[in-house]
N, C-alpha and C positions, 0 to 999 in steps of 0.2 A: 686448474680443473674448472670446467664450466659448471655454473650453478644450475641445479634442476629447476624447471619451470614450476611455479606455484599453480594450484588449481585455477585461481582467478585468471592468471596470465594465459594459461593453456586454453581455457574456455573462450577468452577474449580473442585469441588468435584463431580459434575455430570459427567464431562468429564473423571474422573478417575473411573467411574462406581459405585460410592458410592450412595446408595439409601435408607438409613435408617434414618427416622426422620429428613429430611432436608427441612427447610422452613424458610422464613422470611415474612415480611409484603407484599412483592410483588411477590415472586416466591416460588415454591415448587417442590420437586423431588419425583416421585412415581415409583414403580416397576409395570410393566404390562407384564405378561408372560415372554418372553425371552428378553425384552427390558426395558430400563430405560427411563422415560419421564421427561422432564423439562416443567413445566406449570406455567402460572400466577396464582395468587390466585383466579382469576375469572374462571379458568379452561381452558384457551386458551393454546393449545399445541404449544410450542415454538421450541422444539427439542426433538428428541428421539434417543437413542443410543443402539447399540449392541456391547458390549465390550469383549465378550468371544468367538467371532468367529475367524476364521483363519486370517481374515483381519478386525479388529474392524472398525466400521463406525458410523457416526453421521448424522442424517438428520435434517436440520435446516430450519425453516420457513423464507421466504424472508421478507414479509411485517410485521414488528412489531417494536415497539420502542426499542427492545432489539437486533435487527439484527446486528448492528455494533459491539456491545459488545460481543455477542456470537460468531460472525465471528472472531473477533480478538483473543479471548481466545481459540477458537477451533483450529486456526492456531498455536498458541503457544503450544498447547497440541499435535502437530504433526499430526493433521488431515487436509487433503488438498482437496479442491473441484476441481475435474477434469473436471466437465461439467458445471461450473458456468454460462458461457455466454449462452450456449445452453438452460439450464433450465430457465434462466431469460428471454430470448427473446421468448421462447415458452409460457410464461405466467404461468409456473409451480408455485405451492404454496411452495414447498420445494425443496432443493437441497442437495445432499449427499456429505459428506466429508469422505474420507478413510484414515486410519492411514498410514503414510509413514515416513520412517526414515529420520532424519535430522542430519547432522554432528554437533558435539558440537562446540560452539563458534560462531555460525551464527545466524543472525536475519532473520526471514522469512517475506516475503511480498507477498500479493496477491492483485494486483492493476492493473489499466490500463497500457498498454505498454508505454504510455507517461510518467508516473512516473518512470518506469524502465529506459527509455532513460535519463530522467533528472538526476537520481541518478548516472548513469554511466558518463554522460557528466560533471557533477560537480566534480566528483572524479577521473576520468580516469587517470589523470597525476600522481596520487599517489598510484593507485591500483597495487597490486601485482597479480600474476597469479591466485591464488585461492581465491581472495577477493570477487568475484561475481560469483555465480553459478546459471544457468538457468535450470528450470525443463523441460526436453524434454523426452517425452514418459516414464515418471515415473522414470527418472534417472537424476542426477545432473551433469551438464557440465560447466566447466569454461568458462566465457565470455572473448574472446580475443579482439574483436573489435565491435563497433556499428556505424551505419550510419543512419541518418533519412533524407528522401527525399520525398516531396509531400505527406505527410501523411502515408508513409510506413517506418517501421523500419527494417533495415537489421542487423542481429546479427550473428557474426561469433563465433562458439564454436568448441570444439574438435569433435563434431558430424558432423560438416559442417555448412552451412549457413541456417538460418531460417528467414522468412519474416513474419511480423505481422503488422496489422493496429494499429494506435496509440490508438484506442478505445478498442482493444482486451484486455482481462484480462490475465495476465501472473503471474506465481509464480516464485519467485527467492529468493536466499539467499545472504546476504552480511555480511561483518564484517568490522569494522573500517570506516564506511561511515556515520553513523547517531548517534546522542545522543539517550538516552533511550526514547522510545516513550511515549506520554502521554496516560493515560487510558481514554477510552471513557466514557463520562458522559451520563446517561440516563434520559430523561425527565420523570416527575412523572405522566404519564397517559399511558394507555395501548391500544390505538387505533391501529388497524391493517392496516390502510390505510395511515399512515404517513411514508414517506421515511426518515429514519434517516440520510442517507448520505447527504441530502441537508443541514441539520442542522450542521453536522460536517464540511462541506465545508465552510459554512458561519463563523463558530466559529474559524476555523484554517486558513482562507485565509491570505496570507502574506500581510503586510501593506507596503506602500511605505515609504522611508526614509523621514525625516522631510524636509519641504521646506526651502531653504536658501534665504537670502536677496540678493544674487548675481545672477542675471538672466543669467550670462554667464556660470555658473556651472550647468550642467544638473543634475536633480534628478533621482537617480537609484532606481527602485523598489526593495524591500527587497529580492525577489526571484531571482534577477539577480546579486546581489552583489558578488557572487562567481566568475562570469566570466566577469563582466563589471566594469571598473574603470572610474571615471570622473575627469576632471580638467577644467580649464578655457578654454572654446571653444574647448574642446577635450573629446573624448570618446575612451577608449581602450577596445576592445572586444576580449577575448580569444576564438579561434576556433580550430578545429582539424587540420586545415591547418596552424596555427600560429596566432600571434596576429594581429588584425585589428585595425588600428588607424584612427579615423574620427576626423578631426580638421579644424579650420579656417572658415572664413565667407563664402568662396566659396566652402568649403568642399573638402578635398583630402582624399582618402582612401588608406592606405598603407597596403599591404598584403605581408609579407616576405620582399623582396627587391624591389617589384614592386609597383609603385605609379600610381594610376588612378585619374585623375582630373575630377571633375564634373562641367560642365559649368552652 
């Protein structure tokens, strides 16, 4: 007996333009005129694609239990949403992804600029010139330097400097910065009013390191261990200006060779 297609495999086949006899217990693919449709078994349209045009494109529904999974697989198939924020904030039901070339060896990301900043900050000391590329006006540019101040991120690329709010959605490529990503898990119901992103955030939120019996050793959250080290009455924080050491009962902060005492 032939094994049923998983959701991942069925969606990947849909994104390749395959449309013949594709279905499992949750999803199905149908041909409709010049487009291929991805639907739930209840008939709810999740996505539709035109794969034989000069610029292939996929239109994806925002609010569904499958949004995060389809979004991730669509990115991996080299389809990029160029108006994601605009469509989301306008209350649109769907947003369009257009096919765009991606250099081999890179992992694509489409997230808030705060995640873009964090990736650069954690890895910038070991990054080579072409390790992070930012999508600017449908072209990829190497990231030279980044700075975050009062909710604004300043990015210097070969195209020049770009400014973005930490909540803006950005698309970038990187290599050698992350382990293989975990596949999105879909809950087994198909309501359209559930935001999958809130579940993913709760499921993948970093946990703090275990509490110690020594109250003089600060506990560092798991998402800060790359840049913060702790010891007895001491914290060392790596910054773009150099290491910052915070220590002692009265607290002294050392930045480079300068020492500031806090009374």
